[in-house]
N, C-alpha and C positions, 0 to 999 in steps of 0.2 A: 498874475503874469500869464502870458501865453507861452506854453512850453511844448517843444517838439521832442517826442520820445522816438528813438531809433533802435529797434531791436527786432530780430527775425523770430524770436521765441514768443509765441502768443501768450503763454502763461505769464512770463516775465513782464510783458507789456501790460497785461491786465492788472497785475499786482501793483506795478509802479503807477499806473494811471489812477487806481483807487487811492493810493497814498496821496498823490498830488491833488486830486479833485477834492479830497477831504480838506485840504488846505485852501480851497477856493480857486485853484489855477485852471485855466482853459487848456485843453490838451489836443495836440495833433499827433499822429502816428505815422511812422515809415518803417519798412522792413529792412532797408539797408541804406548805405551812403548815397547811392545814385537816386533812389526814391526820395531821400531827404533833400537833396539838392534841387530836385524838381519841385518839391513842395515850397522850398525857400524862394524860388523864383516868383511864386504867386502869393505867398503868405508871409506876413511879418511876424517874427517870434522874438521873445525876449531871451530865451535860453534853450539850449539843446542838451538832452541827457541821452548819451549814446552808448550802446554796447560796443565792444571792440571786434569780436569774432563774428563776422557776417558775410554773406555771399556778395559777389560783384564788387562792392567797395566796403572795406572795414572801417572801424571807428577812428583809427589813426589817420587814414587817408582823408576821411570826411572832415576831421578837425583841421587838417592841413589845408584842404580846399576852402573851408570857411574862412580861415585866417588870411588866405591869399586874396580873397575878394573884398574889395573896398566896401561893397554894400552889406557884407555879412560879418566882417571881422570884429565888429563890436559885440556880437551876440555871445552871451555867456555859454561856456561849453564844459560839460562834465562827462568824464568817462565812467561808466558804471558796468563793471565786468566781473565774471566769475572764472574766466579762463586765463587772461593775462594778469597774473598776480605777483610776478617777481619784481624785485627792485628795479631791474633794467626795464621792465615793461612800464612801471610807474614813471621812470625817468623819461622814457620816450613820449609818454603822454604829456608830460610837462614841456618837452622839447617841441612837439608839434603845435603847442599853444593851448592845451586844455587848462581850464581854471581849477578843475578839481578832478580827483581820481578816487572812486569809491569801489569797494569790493562787495559784491552782492552776498547776502542781503543787508540792508541797513534800516534803521528805524526812521520814521517820518521826521523826527527831530534832527537827526544827523543829515538827512536829505535837505531839510529846510535851511540848515546852517551852511551847507555846501552851496546852495543856490544864492544865499545872501552874500557869501564871499565872492562868488562869480560876478554878481551884479555890481559889486563895488568897483570892478575894473573896467566897466563899460566905457566910460569917458576916456580912460587911459588908452584903451585899444583903438578908439576912433582916430587918434593921432599917430598911431604906430605904423611902421612901414616894414614889410617883410623883404629882406634883401635876397638877391639871387644866391649869394654865398650861403645864407641861412637855409634856403630851399635845398641846395645840394647837400648840405650837412644833414638836414632832416631826412632826406631820401636815403642817404647812406645809413643813418641810424635805423631807419625804418626797415631797410633791407636786412640788416644784421639781426634785428629782433624777429623779423618774419622768418628768416632762415633757421634761427634757433628754435622758434616755435614749431616749425615744420619738422625739425629733427626730433624734438620732444614727442610730437604726435606720431612720427614714424617709429620711435622707440616704443611708445605705448601700443601702437598697432602690432609691432612684432611680438611684444609680450602677450598681447591679447591672442594673437595667432598661436603662440606657443601654448598658452593655457587651453585654447580650443583644441589643438592637436592632442594634448595630454588627456583632456576630457573625452575626446572622441576615441582615443586608444582604450581608455578605461571602460567606456561604454561598449566598445567592440568586444573586449575581454569578457565583460559581464554577460553580453548577449551570447557569446560562444559558450560560456559556462551554463547559461540558462538552457540553450539548445541541447547541450549534452545531458543535462538533468531531465529535460523533457523526453529525450530519446530513451534514457534509462528507465524513466517512470512509465513511458508508453510500453516498452518491452516487458516490464514487470506486470503491467496491467493485462497485456495480451496473454502472457503466460498464465496469469491467474484466471483469465476468462476461459482459456483452453481447459484448464484443470476443472473449473466449475462446470463447463459444458460436459466434460467427460463424466463428472460425478452425477450430473443431472440425467445423462443418458443411462447410466448404470442404475440410478434410482428408478427411472421410468421402467427399465427392463425388469427390475425386481418387483416393482409394485403392480405390474399388469398381470394378465393371465400367462402362466408359464406352461408351455407345451411339454408334457412329460410322458415318456413311454410307460404304458401300463404294465409291460413285462419286465424290461431291464431297468426302468426308472431313470433313464437318461433324459436330460433336458435340452431342448432345441433353442439356440440363441437367435438373435436378430439376423444373423447371416446364414441361417438354415443349417448350422453345424450342431451335431449332437454331442453333449458332454455328460460325463458322470456328474451326479448331484454334487459330490464333494468338490470336483474341479470347478463347476459352474459357480457355486457359492463362494469358493475361495477367490475366484477372479473378481467377483463383484462386491465382496465385503472383506473385512479384516479378520473374519473367522478362520480358524484352523481346526482340522479334524484329528481325532485320535480314535482308533478302531478297537472295538470290543464285541461282545455278544450278549444279547439280552436273555433273560431267563426263559422266555417263551421259545426263542430260536434254539437255545441250548437244549431244551427238552425235546424239541422236534428232531434236532440233529442226533441226539443221544438215542432216540427211538429208532431213527433210520439206521444207525450203526448197529444196534441190537438185531434188527431184522436181517441185516447183511450177514451177521455171524451165524444165523440159523441156516 
């Protein structure tokens, strides 16, 4: 058979085409209902397998247009969808004249059976006539289903937007927390660096040549101030001093005191 696939999803088209070509069918492809009608004006096909949700012209309207046209109404028509899956969606598919309704994905065996069932009605459809009353009813049902689907999509969109806003709020809070931690950590590192620099400066001062007075033994610091040895070392180390007198000094001082008595 020559089959026209109508679907705006390239991956779905590729998978369906592979299934049908495996069964030996010749395949034509269209992206939506309008393109499908244009192909049908110049090509003869035995069956149409169409998605429902498509731009410009959807699968319901395409099926209705095919059934309205005398040259096309005999063609087998199957709706193959993953979006319109409710009982009312399936009922509308039947109302507009589809021979079959399949929910993606299906096996090659199920697809072949649906095509076989559609082709059995070819001769019956050639003698059928779509009445104006039928057209009005179909369009009314089509509008009801379309409005319902739009409401569902709107609800899904609102829910998605709500989820997005919640996720964005969480992300903003996490970002704020991260910034606070970075500031705290940066402050701590800066304080540590200052302490380290101070310690290094003190080490350099203690490890270099220390200017010391030969008479009073005071030490000059990097700012040219003179300090007692005890004060200088206490400022630059953790050492503390306790004062006493050594035996040599004691002997000298005792001798000095004796000379004063005489």
